[in-house]
N, CA, C and O atoms as CSV, one atom per row, in Angstrom:
chain,resi,resn,atom,element,x,y,z
A,1,MET,N,N,70.954,33.873,-31.048
A,1,MET,CA,C,69.326,34.468,-31.473
A,1,MET,C,C,69.534,35.381,-32.708
A,1,MET,O,O,70.654,35.808,-32.986
A,2,VAL,N,N,68.553,35.640,-33.364
A,2,VAL,CA,C,68.486,36.180,-35.026
A,2,VAL,C,C,68.149,37.512,-34.638
A,2,VAL,O,O,67.202,37.775,-33.897
A,3,GLY,N,N,69.035,38.474,-35.208
A,3,GLY,CA,C,68.789,39.773,-35.107
A,3,GLY,C,C,67.366,40.272,-34.912
A,3,GLY,O,O,66.376,39.940,-35.564
A,4,VAL,N,N,67.443,41.155,-33.866
A,4,VAL,CA,C,65.932,41.122,-33.910
A,4,VAL,C,C,65.951,42.900,-34.380
A,4,VAL,O,O,66.897,43.605,-34.029
A,5,LYS,N,N,64.976,43.373,-35.064
A,5,LYS,CA,C,65.081,44.873,-35.484
A,5,LYS,C,C,63.899,45.791,-34.652
A,5,LYS,O,O,62.683,45.622,-34.752
A,6,PRO,N,N,64.537,46.728,-33.873
A,6,PRO,CA,C,63.120,47.689,-33.221
A,6,PRO,C,C,62.521,47.882,-34.229
A,6,PRO,O,O,61.653,47.038,-34.453
A,7,ASP,N,N,62.609,48.535,-34.832
A,7,ASP,CA,C,61.665,49.252,-35.753
A,7,ASP,C,C,60.567,48.650,-36.611
A,7,ASP,O,O,59.551,49.208,-37.027
A,8,GLU,N,N,61.160,46.824,-36.879
A,8,GLU,CA,C,60.125,45.969,-37.688
A,8,GLU,C,C,59.329,45.993,-36.344
A,8,GLU,O,O,58.192,46.409,-36.570
A,9,ILE,N,N,59.548,45.659,-34.865
A,9,ILE,CA,C,58.662,45.560,-33.940
A,9,ILE,C,C,57.904,46.486,-33.667
A,9,ILE,O,O,56.699,46.233,-33.670
A,10,SER,N,N,58.339,47.804,-33.355
A,10,SER,CA,C,57.542,48.752,-33.515
A,10,SER,C,C,56.588,49.062,-34.272
A,10,SER,O,O,55.514,49.482,-33.840
A,11,ALA,N,N,56.940,48.843,-35.896
A,11,ALA,CA,C,55.683,48.892,-36.709
A,11,ALA,C,C,54.848,47.576,-36.724
A,11,ALA,O,O,53.727,47.684,-37.222
A,12,ILE,N,N,55.248,46.240,-36.214
A,12,ILE,CA,C,53.993,45.759,-36.072
A,12,ILE,C,C,53.030,45.996,-34.863
A,12,ILE,O,O,51.806,46.116,-34.835
A,13,LEU,N,N,53.840,46.022,-34.011
A,13,LEU,CA,C,52.817,46.687,-32.554
A,13,LEU,C,C,51.608,48.162,-33.222
A,13,LEU,O,O,50.381,48.060,-33.255
A,14,LYS,N,N,52.258,49.169,-33.588
A,14,LYS,CA,C,51.679,50.134,-33.914
A,14,LYS,C,C,50.455,49.514,-34.917
A,14,LYS,O,O,49.279,49.642,-34.577
A,15,GLN,N,N,50.842,48.812,-36.219
A,15,GLN,CA,C,49.861,48.249,-36.728
A,15,GLN,C,C,48.581,47.607,-36.183
A,15,GLN,O,O,47.455,47.928,-36.561
A,16,GLN,N,N,48.889,46.529,-35.120
A,16,GLN,CA,C,48.180,45.916,-34.286
A,16,GLN,C,C,47.239,46.830,-33.283
A,16,GLN,O,O,46.041,46.589,-33.132
A,17,LEU,N,N,47.821,47.739,-32.721
A,17,LEU,CA,C,47.154,48.747,-32.097
A,17,LEU,C,C,46.516,49.933,-32.547
A,17,LEU,O,O,46.142,50.830,-31.792
A,18,SER,N,N,46.375,49.933,-33.986
A,18,SER,CA,C,45.446,50.924,-34.836
A,18,SER,C,C,44.146,50.837,-34.684
A,18,SER,O,O,43.414,51.825,-34.626
A,19,GLY,N,N,43.760,49.654,-34.608
A,19,GLY,CA,C,42.370,49.064,-34.636
A,19,GLY,C,C,41.714,49.015,-33.442
A,19,GLY,O,O,40.487,48.924,-33.391
A,20,PHE,N,N,42.557,49.077,-32.275
A,20,PHE,CA,C,41.965,49.235,-30.970
A,20,PHE,C,C,41.206,50.391,-30.497
A,20,PHE,O,O,41.710,51.511,-30.573
A,21,LYS,N,N,40.115,50.225,-30.048
A,21,LYS,CA,C,39.185,51.256,-29.467
A,21,LYS,C,C,39.088,51.252,-27.985
A,21,LYS,O,O,38.678,50.228,-27.439
A,22,THR,N,N,39.417,52.270,-27.288
A,22,THR,CA,C,39.117,52.677,-26.063
A,22,THR,C,C,37.876,52.911,-25.287
A,22,THR,O,O,37.791,53.149,-24.082
A,23,GLU,N,N,36.798,52.793,-26.284
A,23,GLU,CA,C,35.178,52.788,-25.768
A,23,GLU,C,C,34.774,51.948,-25.081
A,23,GLU,O,O,34.493,50.808,-25.448
A,24,ALA,N,N,34.668,52.472,-23.772
A,24,ALA,CA,C,33.790,51.488,-22.873
A,24,ALA,C,C,32.193,51.960,-22.887
A,24,ALA,O,O,31.847,53.136,-22.999
A,25,GLN,N,N,31.366,50.935,-22.766
A,25,GLN,CA,C,30.040,51.038,-22.924
A,25,GLN,C,C,29.085,50.675,-21.502
A,25,GLN,O,O,28.490,49.615,-21.695
A,26,LEU,N,N,28.887,51.063,-20.608
A,26,LEU,CA,C,28.076,50.902,-19.364
A,26,LEU,C,C,26.484,50.674,-19.665
A,26,LEU,O,O,25.589,51.292,-20.243
A,27,GLU,N,N,26.617,49.554,-19.015
A,27,GLU,CA,C,24.961,49.204,-18.971
A,27,GLU,C,C,24.265,49.132,-17.704
A,27,GLU,O,O,24.703,48.309,-16.900
A,28,GLU,N,N,23.428,49.719,-17.423
A,28,GLU,CA,C,22.942,49.758,-16.259
A,28,GLU,C,C,21.863,47.950,-16.092
A,28,GLU,O,O,20.863,47.740,-16.778
A,29,VAL,N,N,22.465,46.854,-14.977
A,29,VAL,CA,C,22.060,45.855,-14.785
A,29,VAL,C,C,21.708,45.560,-13.241
A,29,VAL,O,O,22.524,45.676,-12.326
A,30,GLY,N,N,20.254,45.126,-13.083
A,30,GLY,CA,C,19.716,44.881,-11.997
A,30,GLY,C,C,19.268,43.596,-11.759
A,30,GLY,O,O,19.334,42.812,-12.705
A,31,THR,N,N,18.804,43.188,-10.649
A,31,THR,CA,C,19.035,41.814,-9.986
A,31,THR,C,C,17.234,41.978,-9.517
A,31,THR,O,O,16.661,42.873,-8.895
A,32,VAL,N,N,16.730,40.727,-10.114
A,32,VAL,CA,C,15.141,40.131,-9.446
A,32,VAL,C,C,14.965,39.866,-8.085
A,32,VAL,O,O,15.297,38.826,-7.516
A,33,LEU,N,N,14.407,40.886,-7.563
A,33,LEU,CA,C,14.034,40.305,-5.628
A,33,LEU,C,C,13.042,39.758,-5.728
A,33,LEU,O,O,13.054,38.827,-4.923
A,34,GLN,N,N,12.112,39.787,-6.287
A,34,GLN,CA,C,10.532,38.913,-6.126
A,34,GLN,C,C,9.966,38.767,-7.926
A,34,GLN,O,O,10.440,39.502,-8.792
A,35,VAL,N,N,9.152,37.948,-8.159
A,35,VAL,CA,C,8.506,38.022,-9.214
A,35,VAL,C,C,7.108,36.837,-8.895
A,35,VAL,O,O,7.131,35.809,-8.218
A,36,GLY,N,N,5.777,37.559,-9.795
A,36,GLY,CA,C,5.006,36.677,-9.408
A,36,GLY,C,C,3.733,37.560,-10.113
A,36,GLY,O,O,3.846,38.781,-10.210
A,37,ASP,N,N,2.740,36.990,-10.509
A,37,ASP,CA,C,1.559,37.613,-11.106
A,37,ASP,C,C,1.820,38.484,-12.089
A,37,ASP,O,O,1.187,39.536,-12.184
A,38,GLY,N,N,2.768,38.148,-12.915
A,38,GLY,CA,C,3.153,39.216,-14.342
A,38,GLY,C,C,4.174,40.532,-13.672
A,38,GLY,O,O,4.779,41.220,-14.494
A,39,ILE,N,N,4.331,40.834,-12.243
A,39,ILE,CA,C,5.323,41.612,-11.909
A,39,ILE,C,C,6.260,41.399,-11.352
A,39,ILE,O,O,6.231,40.431,-10.592
A,40,ALA,N,N,7.122,41.941,-11.429
A,40,ALA,CA,C,8.892,41.845,-10.921
A,40,ALA,C,C,9.240,42.957,-9.832
A,40,ALA,O,O,8.868,44.082,-10.167
A,41,ARG,N,N,9.826,42.877,-8.695
A,41,ARG,CA,C,10.513,43.385,-8.117
A,41,ARG,C,C,11.801,43.464,-8.648
A,41,ARG,O,O,12.273,42.361,-8.924
A,42,VAL,N,N,12.891,44.928,-8.997
A,42,VAL,CA,C,14.060,44.272,-9.437
A,42,VAL,C,C,14.795,45.689,-8.589
A,42,VAL,O,O,14.191,46.743,-8.391
A,43,TYR,N,N,16.176,45.415,-8.181
A,43,TYR,CA,C,17.089,46.055,-7.688
A,43,TYR,C,C,18.378,46.361,-8.255
A,43,TYR,O,O,18.973,45.482,-8.879
A,44,GLY,N,N,18.854,47.460,-8.116
A,44,GLY,CA,C,20.142,47.800,-9.146
A,44,GLY,C,C,19.881,48.871,-10.397
A,44,GLY,O,O,20.729,49.326,-11.165
A,45,LEU,N,N,18.198,49.179,-10.361
A,45,LEU,CA,C,18.131,49.792,-11.422
A,45,LEU,C,C,17.586,51.178,-11.403
A,45,LEU,O,O,16.557,51.636,-11.900
A,46,SER,N,N,18.753,51.857,-10.541
A,46,SER,CA,C,18.409,53.666,-9.959
A,46,SER,C,C,18.425,54.487,-10.749
A,46,SER,O,O,18.042,55.599,-10.387
A,47,LYS,N,N,18.799,54.331,-11.933
A,47,LYS,CA,C,18.521,55.148,-13.232
A,47,LYS,C,C,17.121,55.008,-14.172
A,47,LYS,O,O,16.566,55.917,-14.789
A,48,ALA,N,N,16.893,54.195,-14.125
A,48,ALA,CA,C,15.143,53.566,-14.636
A,48,ALA,C,C,14.535,54.686,-14.672
A,48,ALA,O,O,14.702,55.517,-13.779
A,49,GLN,N,N,13.679,54.904,-15.774
A,49,GLN,CA,C,12.823,55.557,-16.080
A,49,GLN,C,C,11.413,55.388,-16.124
A,49,GLN,O,O,11.150,54.661,-17.082
A,50,ALA,N,N,10.099,55.835,-15.339
A,50,ALA,CA,C,8.930,55.293,-15.565
A,50,ALA,C,C,8.423,55.385,-17.033
A,50,ALA,O,O,8.363,56.501,-17.549
A,51,GLY,N,N,8.024,54.196,-17.792
A,51,GLY,CA,C,7.697,53.540,-19.132
A,51,GLY,C,C,8.962,53.057,-19.618
A,51,GLY,O,O,8.727,52.576,-20.726
A,52,GLU,N,N,10.062,52.955,-19.375
A,52,GLU,CA,C,11.071,52.402,-19.840
A,52,GLU,C,C,11.120,50.960,-20.132
A,52,GLU,O,O,10.493,50.315,-19.291
A,53,LEU,N,N,11.731,50.161,-21.169
A,53,LEU,CA,C,11.480,48.977,-21.451
A,53,LEU,C,C,12.953,48.706,-20.750
A,53,LEU,O,O,14.002,49.340,-20.632
A,54,VAL,N,N,12.439,47.387,-20.343
A,54,VAL,CA,C,13.934,46.710,-19.510
A,54,VAL,C,C,13.847,45.358,-20.312
A,54,VAL,O,O,12.848,45.106,-20.987
A,55,GLU,N,N,14.988,44.432,-20.218
A,55,GLU,CA,C,14.965,42.918,-20.747
A,55,GLU,C,C,15.221,42.074,-19.710
A,55,GLU,O,O,16.010,42.482,-18.858
A,56,PHE,N,N,14.683,40.866,-19.566
A,56,PHE,CA,C,15.427,39.983,-18.936
A,56,PHE,C,C,16.348,39.230,-19.419
A,56,PHE,O,O,16.531,39.339,-20.631
A,57,GLU,N,N,17.242,38.209,-18.623
A,57,GLU,CA,C,18.232,37.724,-19.352
A,57,GLU,C,C,17.661,36.546,-20.390
A,57,GLU,O,O,18.342,36.195,-21.354
A,58,ASN,N,N,16.564,36.060,-20.155
A,58,ASN,CA,C,15.718,35.221,-21.142
A,58,ASN,C,C,15.151,36.264,-22.390
A,58,ASN,O,O,14.621,35.612,-23.289
A,59,GLY,N,N,15.152,37.396,-22.573
A,59,GLY,CA,C,14.705,37.897,-23.616
A,59,GLY,C,C,13.341,38.337,-23.223
A,59,GLY,O,O,12.800,38.757,-24.246
A,60,VAL,N,N,12.559,38.428,-22.228
A,60,VAL,CA,C,11.360,38.788,-22.056
A,60,VAL,C,C,11.488,40.101,-21.802
A,60,VAL,O,O,12.561,40.415,-21.285
A,61,GLN,N,N,10.517,41.185,-22.063
A,61,GLN,CA,C,10.957,42.482,-21.612
A,61,GLN,C,C,9.926,42.749,-20.760
A,61,GLN,O,O,9.028,41.911,-20.673
A,62,ALA,N,N,9.871,43.857,-20.046
A,62,ALA,CA,C,8.712,44.387,-19.282
A,62,ALA,C,C,8.993,46.136,-19.240
A,62,ALA,O,O,10.041,46.692,-19.571
A,63,ILE,N,N,7.894,46.715,-18.798
A,63,ILE,CA,C,7.668,48.189,-19.133
A,63,ILE,C,C,8.009,48.495,-16.883
A,63,ILE,O,O,7.487,47.903,-15.938
A,64,VAL,N,N,8.633,49.172,-16.893
A,64,VAL,CA,C,9.050,49.729,-15.559
A,64,VAL,C,C,7.446,50.674,-15.324
A,64,VAL,O,O,6.921,51.409,-16.160
A,65,LEU,N,N,7.042,50.421,-14.209
A,65,LEU,CA,C,5.868,51.305,-13.709
A,65,LEU,C,C,5.958,51.991,-12.602
A,65,LEU,O,O,5.494,53.123,-12.464
A,66,ASN,N,N,6.759,51.143,-11.456
A,66,ASN,CA,C,6.842,51.881,-10.240
A,66,ASN,C,C,8.105,52.137,-9.669
A,66,ASN,O,O,8.796,51.129,-9.524
A,67,LEU,N,N,8.542,53.080,-9.348
A,67,LEU,CA,C,9.852,53.729,-8.697
A,67,LEU,C,C,9.619,53.668,-7.463
A,67,LEU,O,O,8.575,53.972,-6.885
A,68,GLU,N,N,10.800,53.185,-6.934
A,68,GLU,CA,C,10.751,53.454,-5.299
A,68,GLU,C,C,11.820,53.610,-5.296
A,68,GLU,O,O,12.417,53.549,-6.370
A,69,GLU,N,N,12.582,53.901,-3.992
A,69,GLU,CA,C,13.650,54.447,-3.766
A,69,GLU,C,C,14.844,53.414,-3.792
A,69,GLU,O,O,15.999,53.806,-3.966
A,70,ASP,N,N,14.550,52.167,-3.626
A,70,ASP,CA,C,15.753,51.046,-3.528
A,70,ASP,C,C,15.507,49.879,-4.663
A,70,ASP,O,O,16.337,48.996,-4.878
A,71,ASN,N,N,14.215,50.001,-5.379
A,71,ASN,CA,C,13.654,48.845,-6.599
A,71,ASN,C,C,12.577,49.880,-7.206
A,71,ASN,O,O,12.074,50.935,-6.819
A,72,VAL,N,N,12.441,48.837,-8.660
A,72,VAL,CA,C,11.582,49.218,-9.350
A,72,VAL,C,C,10.624,47.994,-9.318
A,72,VAL,O,O,10.954,46.847,-9.019
A,73,GLY,N,N,9.570,48.359,-9.620
A,73,GLY,CA,C,8.154,47.473,-10.219
A,73,GLY,C,C,7.899,47.629,-11.534
A,73,GLY,O,O,7.466,48.643,-12.081
A,74,VAL,N,N,8.307,46.135,-12.244
A,74,VAL,CA,C,8.166,46.062,-13.266
A,74,VAL,C,C,7.079,45.342,-14.176
A,74,VAL,O,O,7.103,44.120,-14.025
A,75,VAL,N,N,6.156,45.788,-15.063
A,75,VAL,CA,C,5.026,44.788,-15.708
A,75,VAL,C,C,5.867,43.836,-16.857
A,75,VAL,O,O,6.588,44.291,-17.745
A,76,LEU,N,N,5.601,42.514,-16.621
A,76,LEU,CA,C,5.943,41.551,-17.597
A,76,LEU,C,C,5.492,41.411,-18.949
A,76,LEU,O,O,4.411,40.844,-19.110
A,77,MET,N,N,6.074,41.792,-19.875
A,77,MET,CA,C,5.328,41.653,-21.302
A,77,MET,C,C,5.272,40.135,-21.775
A,77,MET,O,O,4.551,39.877,-22.739
A,78,GLY,N,N,5.855,39.304,-21.273
A,78,GLY,CA,C,5.841,37.909,-21.993
A,78,GLY,C,C,5.628,37.172,-20.674
A,78,GLY,O,O,5.442,37.605,-19.537
A,79,PRO,N,N,5.723,35.698,-21.248
A,79,PRO,CA,C,5.814,34.875,-19.803
A,79,PRO,C,C,6.579,34.981,-18.909
A,79,PRO,O,O,7.654,35.209,-19.462
A,80,GLY,N,N,6.742,34.961,-17.768
A,80,GLY,CA,C,7.379,34.740,-16.698
A,80,GLY,C,C,7.962,33.630,-16.078
A,80,GLY,O,O,8.503,33.662,-14.972
A,81,ASP,N,N,7.811,32.350,-17.017
A,81,ASP,CA,C,8.144,30.969,-16.223
A,81,ASP,C,C,9.855,30.928,-16.132
A,81,ASP,O,O,10.406,30.287,-15.238
A,82,GLY,N,N,10.515,31.574,-17.007
A,82,GLY,CA,C,11.901,31.420,-16.702
A,82,GLY,C,C,12.851,32.574,-16.098
A,82,GLY,O,O,14.074,32.662,-16.203
A,83,ILE,N,N,11.933,33.452,-15.424
A,83,ILE,CA,C,12.255,34.465,-14.505
A,83,ILE,C,C,12.048,34.187,-12.898
A,83,ILE,O,O,10.988,33.812,-12.397
A,84,LYS,N,N,13.075,34.403,-12.305
A,84,LYS,CA,C,13.249,34.115,-10.925
A,84,LYS,C,C,14.260,34.779,-9.822
A,84,LYS,O,O,15.203,35.367,-10.351
A,85,GLU,N,N,14.247,34.799,-8.441
A,85,GLU,CA,C,14.976,35.677,-8.036
A,85,GLU,C,C,16.219,35.429,-7.859
A,85,GLU,O,O,16.728,34.376,-7.476
A,86,GLY,N,N,16.925,36.821,-8.260
A,86,GLY,CA,C,18.584,36.637,-8.797
A,86,GLY,C,C,18.561,36.419,-10.499
A,86,GLY,O,O,19.648,36.285,-11.062
A,87,SER,N,N,17.753,36.399,-11.014
A,87,SER,CA,C,17.622,36.610,-12.435
A,87,SER,C,C,18.358,38.310,-12.712
A,87,SER,O,O,18.104,39.297,-12.021
A,88,THR,N,N,19.100,38.273,-13.652
A,88,THR,CA,C,19.871,39.740,-13.959
A,88,THR,C,C,18.730,40.398,-15.176
A,88,THR,O,O,18.147,39.617,-15.928
A,89,VAL,N,N,18.530,41.719,-15.250
A,89,VAL,CA,C,17.640,42.806,-15.710
A,89,VAL,C,C,18.485,43.697,-16.414
A,89,VAL,O,O,19.529,43.856,-15.780
A,90,LYS,N,N,18.451,44.436,-17.625
A,90,LYS,CA,C,19.298,45.292,-18.228
A,90,LYS,C,C,17.976,46.393,-18.589
A,90,LYS,O,O,16.784,46.132,-18.755
A,91,ARG,N,N,18.679,47.676,-18.635
A,91,ARG,CA,C,17.780,48.795,-19.191
A,91,ARG,C,C,18.173,48.718,-20.523
A,91,ARG,O,O,19.179,48.115,-20.898
A,92,THR,N,N,17.260,49.424,-21.374
A,92,THR,CA,C,17.238,49.371,-22.937
A,92,THR,C,C,17.430,51.071,-23.166
A,92,THR,O,O,17.873,51.489,-24.236
A,93,GLY,N,N,17.032,52.045,-21.998
A,93,GLY,CA,C,17.053,52.911,-22.485
A,93,GLY,C,C,15.987,53.447,-23.420
A,93,GLY,O,O,16.198,54.618,-23.738
A,94,LYS,N,N,14.736,52.822,-24.025
A,94,LYS,CA,C,13.844,53.404,-24.745
A,94,LYS,C,C,12.423,53.114,-24.200
A,94,LYS,O,O,11.912,52.039,-23.886
A,95,ILE,N,N,11.902,54.438,-24.174
A,95,ILE,CA,C,10.710,54.484,-23.387
A,95,ILE,C,C,9.702,53.528,-24.375
A,95,ILE,O,O,9.901,53.403,-25.584
A,96,ALA,N,N,8.533,52.845,-23.604
A,96,ALA,CA,C,7.800,51.613,-24.263
A,96,ALA,C,C,6.977,52.371,-25.165
A,96,ALA,O,O,6.143,53.206,-24.816
A,97,SER,N,N,7.278,52.008,-26.446
A,97,SER,CA,C,6.254,52.796,-27.689
A,97,SER,C,C,6.128,51.351,-28.522
A,97,SER,O,O,6.711,50.272,-28.419
A,98,ILE,N,N,4.857,51.977,-29.581
A,98,ILE,CA,C,4.705,50.804,-30.343
A,98,ILE,C,C,4.264,51.554,-32.166
A,98,ILE,O,O,3.735,52.661,-32.275
A,99,GLU,N,N,4.468,51.053,-32.859
A,99,GLU,CA,C,4.524,51.383,-34.166
A,99,GLU,C,C,3.154,51.146,-34.575
A,99,GLU,O,O,2.714,50.006,-34.728
A,100,VAL,N,N,2.565,52.049,-34.731
A,100,VAL,CA,C,1.174,51.856,-35.529
A,100,VAL,C,C,0.934,52.698,-37.462
A,100,VAL,O,O,1.609,53.491,-38.119
A,101,GLY,N,N,-0.291,51.999,-37.694
A,101,GLY,CA,C,-0.315,52.554,-39.070
A,101,GLY,C,C,-1.555,51.483,-39.871
A,101,GLY,O,O,-1.932,50.447,-39.323
A,102,GLU,N,N,-1.934,51.811,-40.843
A,102,GLU,CA,C,-2.733,50.956,-41.641
A,102,GLU,C,C,-2.878,49.629,-41.579
A,102,GLU,O,O,-3.926,48.993,-41.469
A,103,GLY,N,N,-1.195,49.032,-41.696
A,103,GLY,CA,C,-1.100,47.755,-41.962
A,103,GLY,C,C,-1.693,47.068,-40.750
A,103,GLY,O,O,-1.880,45.857,-40.875
A,104,PHE,N,N,-2.017,47.625,-39.612
A,104,PHE,CA,C,-2.537,46.832,-38.751
A,104,PHE,C,C,-3.635,46.596,-38.179
A,104,PHE,O,O,-3.807,46.027,-37.101
A,105,ILE,N,N,-4.675,47.179,-39.140
A,105,ILE,CA,C,-6.338,46.847,-39.290
A,105,ILE,C,C,-6.254,45.413,-39.528
A,105,ILE,O,O,-5.437,44.900,-40.293
A,106,GLY,N,N,-7.171,44.753,-38.815
A,106,GLY,CA,C,-7.074,43.281,-39.171
A,106,GLY,C,C,-6.390,42.131,-38.688
A,106,GLY,O,O,-6.513,40.921,-38.878
A,107,ARG,N,N,-5.255,43.209,-37.671
A,107,ARG,CA,C,-4.141,41.877,-37.462
A,107,ARG,C,C,-4.221,41.640,-35.952
A,107,ARG,O,O,-4.977,42.263,-35.206
A,108,VAL,N,N,-3.535,40.867,-35.645
A,108,VAL,CA,C,-3.584,40.246,-33.899
A,108,VAL,C,C,-2.189,40.506,-33.664
A,108,VAL,O,O,-1.309,39.906,-34.282
A,109,VAL,N,N,-1.916,41.545,-32.628
A,109,VAL,CA,C,0.007,41.750,-31.992
A,109,VAL,C,C,-0.630,41.708,-30.561
A,109,VAL,O,O,-1.728,41.925,-30.049
A,110,ASN,N,N,0.670,41.303,-30.164
A,110,ASN,CA,C,1.122,41.402,-28.974
A,110,ASN,C,C,0.910,42.586,-28.312
A,110,ASN,O,O,0.405,43.486,-28.983
A,111,PRO,N,N,1.234,42.862,-26.884
A,111,PRO,CA,C,1.202,43.711,-26.106
A,111,PRO,C,C,2.326,44.977,-27.016
A,111,PRO,O,O,1.888,45.969,-27.599
A,112,LEU,N,N,3.483,44.673,-26.938
A,112,LEU,CA,C,4.346,45.598,-27.938
A,112,LEU,C,C,4.259,45.474,-29.506
A,112,LEU,O,O,5.224,45.752,-30.219
A,113,GLY,N,N,2.916,44.994,-30.060
A,113,GLY,CA,C,2.922,45.358,-31.439
A,113,GLY,C,C,3.653,44.351,-32.521
A,113,GLY,O,O,3.776,44.687,-33.699
A,114,GLN,N,N,4.081,43.212,-32.071
A,114,GLN,CA,C,4.541,42.538,-32.868
A,114,GLN,C,C,3.444,41.198,-33.210
A,114,GLN,O,O,2.852,40.603,-32.310
A,115,PRO,N,N,3.304,40.861,-34.678
A,115,PRO,CA,C,2.162,40.390,-34.760
A,115,PRO,C,C,2.315,38.764,-34.423
A,115,PRO,O,O,3.452,38.314,-34.567
A,116,ILE,N,N,1.379,37.935,-34.033
A,116,ILE,CA,C,1.211,36.637,-33.838
A,116,ILE,C,C,0.040,36.113,-33.890
A,116,ILE,O,O,-0.567,35.560,-32.973
A,117,ASP,N,N,-0.370,36.322,-35.225
A,117,ASP,CA,C,-1.619,35.761,-36.294
A,117,ASP,C,C,-1.066,34.803,-37.175
A,117,ASP,O,O,-1.794,34.069,-37.843
A,118,GLY,N,N,0.384,34.746,-37.237
A,118,GLY,CA,C,0.669,33.723,-38.401
A,118,GLY,C,C,0.758,34.312,-39.896
A,118,GLY,O,O,1.089,33.591,-40.837
A,119,LYS,N,N,0.457,35.595,-40.039
A,119,LYS,CA,C,0.362,36.251,-41.499
A,119,LYS,C,C,1.411,36.760,-42.015
A,119,LYS,O,O,1.318,37.236,-43.147
A,120,GLY,N,N,2.844,36.791,-41.219
A,120,GLY,CA,C,3.678,37.518,-41.309
A,120,GLY,C,C,3.920,39.017,-40.946
A,120,GLY,O,O,3.167,39.716,-40.268
A,121,PRO,N,N,4.990,39.352,-41.460
A,121,PRO,CA,C,5.071,41.004,-40.631
A,121,PRO,C,C,4.223,41.545,-41.354
A,121,PRO,O,O,3.606,40.980,-42.257
A,122,ILE,N,N,4.087,43.008,-40.926
A,122,ILE,CA,C,3.196,43.860,-40.946
A,122,ILE,C,C,3.693,44.775,-41.924
A,122,ILE,O,O,4.876,45.091,-41.799
A,123,THR,N,N,3.171,45.174,-42.688
A,123,THR,CA,C,3.421,46.216,-43.864
A,123,THR,C,C,2.966,47.394,-43.710
A,123,THR,O,O,2.198,47.729,-42.808
A,124,GLY,N,N,3.493,48.253,-44.755
A,124,GLY,CA,C,2.766,49.785,-44.778
A,124,GLY,C,C,3.720,50.434,-43.853
A,124,GLY,O,O,4.565,49.931,-43.113
A,125,VAL,N,N,3.359,51.793,-44.087
A,125,VAL,CA,C,3.776,53.096,-43.256
A,125,VAL,C,C,3.612,53.006,-41.827
A,125,VAL,O,O,2.469,52.949,-41.374
A,126,LYS,N,N,4.682,52.987,-41.009
A,126,LYS,CA,C,4.424,52.846,-39.971
A,126,LYS,C,C,4.988,54.084,-39.271
A,126,LYS,O,O,5.895,54.768,-39.746
A,127,TYR,N,N,4.220,54.376,-37.797
A,127,TYR,CA,C,4.490,55.280,-37.088
A,127,TYR,C,C,4.798,55.100,-35.633
A,127,TYR,O,O,3.997,54.362,-35.061
A,128,GLU,N,N,5.781,55.603,-34.877
A,128,GLU,CA,C,6.148,55.127,-33.587
A,128,GLU,C,C,5.335,56.099,-32.496
A,128,GLU,O,O,5.221,57.303,-32.728
A,129,MET,N,N,4.907,55.632,-31.570
A,129,MET,CA,C,3.550,56.096,-30.870
A,129,MET,C,C,3.984,55.629,-29.285
A,129,MET,O,O,3.909,54.436,-28.991
A,130,PRO,N,N,4.322,56.372,-28.539
A,130,PRO,CA,C,4.398,55.776,-26.756
A,130,PRO,C,C,3.184,55.042,-26.521
A,130,PRO,O,O,2.039,55.282,-26.906
A,131,ILE,N,N,3.688,54.005,-25.746
A,131,ILE,CA,C,2.304,53.374,-25.277
A,131,ILE,C,C,1.952,53.825,-24.475
A,131,ILE,O,O,0.733,53.724,-24.612
A,132,GLU,N,N,2.249,54.641,-23.051
A,132,GLU,CA,C,1.409,55.930,-22.373
A,132,GLU,C,C,1.711,57.161,-22.540
A,132,GLU,O,O,2.737,57.779,-22.256
A,133,ARG,N,N,0.453,57.577,-23.166
A,133,ARG,CA,C,0.336,59.037,-23.461
A,133,ARG,C,C,-1.057,59.599,-23.256
A,133,ARG,O,O,-2.102,58.956,-23.348
A,134,LYS,N,N,-0.928,60.923,-22.956
A,134,LYS,CA,C,-2.034,61.637,-22.636
A,134,LYS,C,C,-2.936,61.537,-23.925
A,134,LYS,O,O,-2.629,61.653,-25.111
A,135,ALA,N,N,-4.490,61.213,-23.146
A,135,ALA,CA,C,-5.506,61.027,-24.203
A,135,ALA,C,C,-5.838,62.218,-25.015
A,135,ALA,O,O,-5.787,63.322,-24.473
A,136,PRO,N,N,-6.114,62.127,-26.039
A,136,PRO,CA,C,-6.284,63.668,-26.856
A,136,PRO,C,C,-7.834,63.901,-26.149
A,136,PRO,O,O,-8.535,62.990,-25.709
A,137,GLY,N,N,-8.154,65.249,-26.156
A,137,GLY,CA,C,-9.245,66.112,-25.359
A,137,GLY,C,C,-10.349,65.486,-26.075
A,137,GLY,O,O,-10.361,64.820,-27.111
A,138,VAL,N,N,-11.459,65.929,-25.122
A,138,VAL,CA,C,-13.133,65.457,-25.682
A,138,VAL,C,C,-13.689,65.944,-27.315
A,138,VAL,O,O,-14.333,65.494,-28.264
A,139,ILE,N,N,-12.857,67.330,-26.833
A,139,ILE,CA,C,-13.556,68.026,-28.294
A,139,ILE,C,C,-12.974,67.689,-29.345
A,139,ILE,O,O,-13.657,67.736,-30.368
A,140,TYR,N,N,-11.392,67.194,-29.474
A,140,TYR,CA,C,-10.654,66.957,-30.481
A,140,TYR,C,C,-11.378,65.404,-31.049
A,140,TYR,O,O,-11.605,65.284,-32.253
A,141,GLN,N,N,-11.680,64.351,-30.160
A,141,GLN,CA,C,-12.322,63.399,-30.406
A,141,GLN,C,C,-13.713,62.982,-30.943
A,141,GLN,O,O,-14.160,61.910,-31.352
A,142,THR,N,N,-14.255,64.278,-30.785
A,142,THR,CA,C,-15.901,64.398,-31.284
A,142,THR,C,C,-15.626,65.387,-32.757
A,142,THR,O,O,-16.641,65.685,-33.388
A,143,THR,N,N,-14.848,65.670,-33.061
A,143,THR,CA,C,-14.413,66.936,-34.379
A,143,THR,C,C,-14.042,65.822,-35.406
A,143,THR,O,O,-14.458,65.776,-36.563
A,144,ARG,N,N,-13.417,65.162,-34.964
A,144,ARG,CA,C,-12.514,64.326,-35.944
A,144,ARG,C,C,-13.045,63.157,-36.766
A,144,ARG,O,O,-13.371,62.147,-36.143
A,145,LYS,N,N,-13.135,63.170,-37.719
A,145,LYS,CA,C,-13.727,62.221,-38.610
A,145,LYS,C,C,-12.959,61.827,-39.446
A,145,LYS,O,O,-13.328,61.005,-40.285
């Protein structure tokens, strides 16, 4: 057997372990109990917030609207064809919002604000606004010009 030098082995191990990260990232994942008419019941998202975006395994997003003791009701923001009982859903941690700005004038967008009119991306300054928010008061609406 060739002479093994412990110092060399230690140096190699230290070098390989120096880039190792011990951070763990937890994702809350749920399971679809039932789906129909653009609404799904999901079990396992106990920390979901009302208005939060969730994402199905096929990429379709949904908004959490109904919080119950053992499940949540979500409204689908896309086609529900690939979603069935047992499909997985994960939280995004983001409250549903949409970007708005002058570039949206005359454009056709989906419920999440993504352009679907074939004219390319929306340009200009954009401001992020929550989808569900309190409406401005009547006085503010009539005096603003």
